[in-house]
N, C-alpha and C positions, 0 to 999 in steps of 0.2 A: 270089421274090414273097412267100413266107411271112416271109422275113426283114424285108422292108419293112413288112409289117403288124405284125409283132411289135414292132419298135422305132420305130414312129411314122412311118414313111415314107408316101408317097402311092402306093398301088398302082395308082391309076387314072391317074396321070401327068397329071392335069388341073391347069391353072393356076388358082389361086384367090387372092383378095386377102382379107387379114384386117385388122381394125381393132379397136383397144382403146378403151374409154371408161372414164375414171376419174372418180369423183365423190368429192370430199372434203368432208364436212359436219361442222362443229363447232358445237355448240350448248351454251352454258353453262346448266346447269340451275339452279345456285344460286351467286350471287356476293355475297350480302348481307353475309356476314361480312368479306370482304376490303374492301369499300367502307366498311363501318362502322369497321373498324380504321384505314383510311387517314384517314378523317375525324377519328377520335379522336386519332390521332397528329398531324395537322395542328393541331388545337385545342390540344394539349399544347405543340407547338413555338411556337405563337402566344403562349400564356400565358408560356412561358419567355422569349420575346423581350421581352414587355411587362415582365416582372419585371427582366430585365437592363437594359432601358431606364430603369426607375424607379431601379434601383440606381446606374446611371451618372449619372443626373440628380442624385441625392442627393449622390454623390461630388463632382460639379462644384460644386453649391451649397456644400458644406462647404469645398471648396478656395477658392472665391470669398470666403466669409466669413473664412477664415483669412488670405488675402492682404489683405483689407480691414483686418483687425485688425493685421496686420504693418505695413501702411502707416501706420495711425493711431499705432501704437507708434513707428515710425521717425520720424514727424514730431515726436512728443513728445520723443524722444531728441535729435533734431536741434536743437530749440529749446534744450534744456538744455545740449547740447554747445556751441552758439554762445555761450550766456551764460558757460559755463566758459571758453571761449577769450577772450572779452572781459575776464573777470576776470583771467585769466592775463596778458593784455597790461597791465592796470592794475597788477598785481603786479610785472611787470618794470619798469615805470616807477618804482614805489616803491622797488624794490631798487636801481635805478640811482641814484636820488636818495639813497638810503642809502649807496651807494658813494661818492658825492661828499662826503658829510659824515662818512665814516669809520665808519658804522654797519654796513655790509655789505662782503663781500669779492667779488672777481671770481668766486669759486666760487658765491656766491649768485646772481650774475647768470647764470652758466652754467646753474644749476639752474632758474631761472625761464624761461630760453630753452628748456631741454629740456622743461619742462612745457607751454610753448606748442606745441612741435613734436608732443608726444604728443597734446595736445588736437586739434590740426589733423589729425593722422593718424586719430584716432578719428572726427572729423567727416567725413573723406573716406570712411571705412568705412560710416558711417551713410548718407551720400548714395548710396553704391553699393547698399546693401541696399534703400533706398527706391526707387531707380531700377529695380533688378531686380524687386522685388515689383510695381511699377507696370507693367512690361512683361509680367510673367506674368498680371496681372489683365486687361490689355488683350487678351492672347492668349486667355485662358479665356473672356472675354465675347464673343469673335468680332469685336472692334473693331480688330484689328490692321491691316486694310486701309483703315481710315478715314483720310482725308488729314489730318484735324485732328490725330490722334495721331502720325502719321508726322512731320508738321512740328514738333510739340512735341518729339519725340525728337531730331530733327535739330538743332533750336535749342538743346537742352540740351548739345550737344557743342561749341557755338561759344563 
């Protein structure tokens, strides 16, 4: 019997039921600093996003201006190259006429033909640059899905 009392046994050999109640209570006493920091951090992220948006807008505007100037330049070069090609054709006619009268040789005719080929090759390069800049401009301005531009591009390949 003493042994049971000493080590927590039930000396009375009675049946009893026990129950436990646990209560967990959390109360935040001060959270102002955390909320303030989160708000400040959100404001900073918003400001960074606005700055990034402004930077990207400026970059796109600059790219559009650059493409527009490239297109204007390519059109000017195109007109000049077309005139050069016409001039080279007239030169070839004159060289052939000179060949008939003994003023020029077949080498002169060959050189005139070569100048026409080079002018035509350069004209093709200018057309390519113009077309490429035009496509980039359409893409940057968000008009690439516009049916008008798509049909214009398709027609330029025919």
